[in-house]
N, C-alpha and C positions, 0 to 999 in steps of 0.2 A: 730109550725111554720116551714115550709119546708126550705131546704137549699137555694133554689132560692128566696123564699120570704124574708128570713132574710137578705141575702146579697143585694137583690134589695132595701130593705128598707134603708140599709146603703148607697147604691149608690144614691138613691134619695136624701138623706140628703146631700151627697157630691155635687151633681149637682145643689143644690140650690145656687149655686153661683149666763262547770260548773267549777268555779275557786276558789281561796282561799285567805284569809287574806286581806291585804290592796290592793292587786291587784284588788279586786272587787271594792274598792273605786275609784281606778284610772279609771276603766272602767266607773263607774258612773259619774266620772267627765268629761268623754269625750263623753258621749252619747247625749249630748244636744247641741253640737256646730257643725255647718256645716261650714267649712272654704272654702272660695271661691277659686277655682282652675280652671285652664284651661279656658274655655270659660266664666265661671261666673266671672272670675277676669279681663277680658278684657273690653275695652271700646266699648261696643256694643250698638249702639244707641237705638235699639229696645228692649233692655233687661235692666230693672231696678231692676232685682232680683225677677222676678215673681215666679219662682220655689222655690227659697230660702225662700221667704215670706210664701208660703204654707207650706214648710217643718218646719220652725221654729215656725210658728203659731200652728201647730200640736203638737209641743214639749211643749207648754204651757198647752195643754190638759193633756199630760203625766205628767208633773210636778205637776199639781193639784192633781193627784192621788198618785204619788210616795211620796210626802211629807207626806201624811196621812199614807201610809203604813210604812214609816220610823218612824214616831212618834208613831204609834201603837206598832211596834216592840221595840222601845226604852222604851216605858212605861212598857212593859212586861219583860224587861231585855234580849231581844233576840238580839244577834249580836250587843252588845251595841256600840262598837267603830265604826263599819261599819254604823250602823243605824244613828248614830249621825253625822257622816261625810256626808252620803248621804242626810240627812235632810238639813244640812248647804249648801251643794253644790247645791241642788235643789233650795233653797231660792235665792242664788246668781244668778243662771242661769236664773231664772224667770225674775229677774230685768234686766239682760243683754238683754234677748230676747225681752221683752216688750219695752225697750228703742230702740232697733234696728228696730222694726216694726214701731215705732213712728218717730224716727229721722234718721234712716238709719244707716248702719254699713258696710263700704266697706269691712272690713276683713270677714264679714259673707256673702258678696255678695249682701247686700241690699242697693240699691242706691236711695237716695232722701228721703224726709220726706213724711209722710202720710198726705193727704189732703182731702180725701173723708169723708164727714160728718158722714155717717152711720157707716163706719169702725171706725172712731174716737170715736163714741158714744159707741160702743161695747167694745173698748179697755178701755174706762173710766169705764164702768160697771164691766169689769173683774178686773181691778186694785182695784176698790172699794171693791169688794168681797174678793180679795186676801189678802189685808192688815190685816184684823182681823184674818183670818185663819192662816196666817204666824205667827202673833204674838202669837197665841195659840199654834201652832205646835212647835215653837222654845222654848216655855216655858216648854215643856215636861220634866219631871224629869226622870232620869235614874232609871228604875225598880220601878217607882212610884206607879204602879198598880192603877192609877187614871182613872178608866174606864169612869167615868162621863165626863172627859175632852176629851177622845178619842171619846166618843159617840157624844159630841158636834162637834168635827171635822168631824166625819162621816156623821152627819146630814147636814153639809154644802157641802158635797162632790158633790152630784148630781147637786144642783143648780150651783155650780162653774164649774163643767164639762160642764153643758149645755151651759153656757155663753162662755166658751172656745171653744166649738164646733160651736157655732154660729159665733164666730170670724173666725174660719177656713173656714166655708162655705162662709162668706162674702169675705174673701180674695181670696178664690178659684174663686168665681164668678167674682170678680173684676179684677184678674190678669191673668186668663186663656185666654189670648188674642192670637188668632191664629198666630199673627205676631211673637210673642215671645215664647209662650208656648201653644202647642196643648192641647185640652181638654182631649185627651186620655192619654197624659203624666201627666197632672194635676191629673187625676183620679188615676193613679198608684202611684204618690207620696202621695196623700191623703190617699189611702187605706193602703199602707205600713206603713205610719206614724201613722195611727189609731191602728195598731198592737202594736206599742210601748205603747199607752195609755191602751189598753186592758190588756197588760202584767202588767202594774202598777196597774190597777184596780183589777186584780185577786190577786196580791200580797196583796193589801189592804183587799180584801174579805177574804182571808185565815187567816190573822191576826185577823180580827174582829171575825170571827167564833171561832177561837182558844181562843180568849179572852172573849168569851161570850157576845159580844156587837152586838146588832141588828142581831142576828143570822139568823132568818128566811129570812129577806131581803138580808143579805149577801150571804146565800146559794143560793137563787134565782138568784141574780146577778152573782154569780160565775158560776152557770150552764149556764146562757145566755151568758156571756162573753166568757166562754170556748168554747161553740159551735160557736159563731161568729168568735173567733180567728181561730179555726180550719177550718171553712168554707172559710174564707177569705184567709187563708194561702194556702189552696187547690187551690182556684181560681187564686191566684198570681203565684203559682208554675206551674199550668197546663193551665192557661188561661180559661176564661169562656165567649165565644163570645156572648152568649145570653144577657149579661148585660154589654158588652163593655170592658171586661178585657182582655188584650192581654197577650199571653205567655211571659216569660222573654225575653227581647230584646237582652240581651248580655250573654255570658257564665259566667261572674263574678256575674251577678245578679242571674242567675240560680243556681250557686254554693252557693251563700249566702242564698238563699231560701231553698236550700236543707239542709244546716247546720241548719237553723232555724227549719225545719221539724224534724230533728234528735234531737235537743235539746227539742222541744215540746213533742216529744215522750217519752223522759226520765222522764218527770214530771207527766205523766199520772197516774201511780199507786198511787203516793201520793195525787194527786189532786182528784182522785176518792175516796180515803180514807177520805179526808176532806168533800167532797160532800155528802158521805154516813152518815155523823154524827159521825163517829168514831173519837175518840180523836187522836191527833198527838202530839208526844213528842217534846222536845225542839230541838233535832237534826234535826228532820223532818222539823220543822218550819224554822230552819236556812237554810237547803237545798233549801226549796221553795223560801225563800227571795232572796237567791243568784242566784237561777235558773232563776227567773223572771227578775232580773237585767241583767243576761246574755242574755236572749231572747230579752229584750228591746234593749240592745246594738247591738245585731245581726240585728234586724229590723231597727235600726237607720242606720247602715252601708248600708243596702239594699236601704233605702230611699234615702240616699246621692248618691248612684249609679244611682238610677232612676233620680234623680235631674241632675247629670252630663250627663246622656244619653239624657235627654230632650233638651240639648243644642247643640247636635252634628250637627243639621241642621242649626244652625245660622251662 
């Protein structure tokens, strides 16, 4: 599949509307919350948190994958303290975000309750799927080597992610109102947010491959997700007019994307090693787990900057 075709497919879906120790855990704790500041915290009659809703809905997709990656590493005895903390943080964040989308959360810039029946239906479907997965994930034993349990989580991964992505598409189509949020801005928020999810997916894929779980499927997913992440990052960094992606609108966004490019480049040798089928040792697995958390955090910061920039004309 060509670069344009892959990215165009992602855009079509959208339009259906390296650090150490516990500092990594602190980063993981921060990457899923967008605090309302500036224009998003003001009383703007035309803005009920449209961009914030798209942003945090995308974070549910990320969390659906990150929690499986964390459980997988915990099961293998990899970065035990951090994996356990990230798993617990992810579970908590999912609940907070889901509640904000349903009932509003002024601190997160989401004003008012959700009333659209189709959006409410997808939220209910997502929460119904999330409950059993969360129960299984949080029951993961440290270094339990219970690959059957992790396989059961992995098998739920794609359906859960699909439902989460449907919710993002519904919310994007619902709230990308030209009065409060231009479609071009909604697209940038959505695409940069999807990069967080791809990072979490790749982290999950690496652990599944190294653990000998669903190896062929995980290798295929890793190759596809790696290419899509790289293609989308290039489009965000340089712009891609043919599919409606604008170049970075501010120096801070440009700088953030450049940092993401540099961090992405550093993981390529290890990622190629995993994709080739060569074994990776525990140290390499740790580096990749932390590297993907770092990339996820970097792209979250960029998404928040896109969110803030979308409000400058209000």
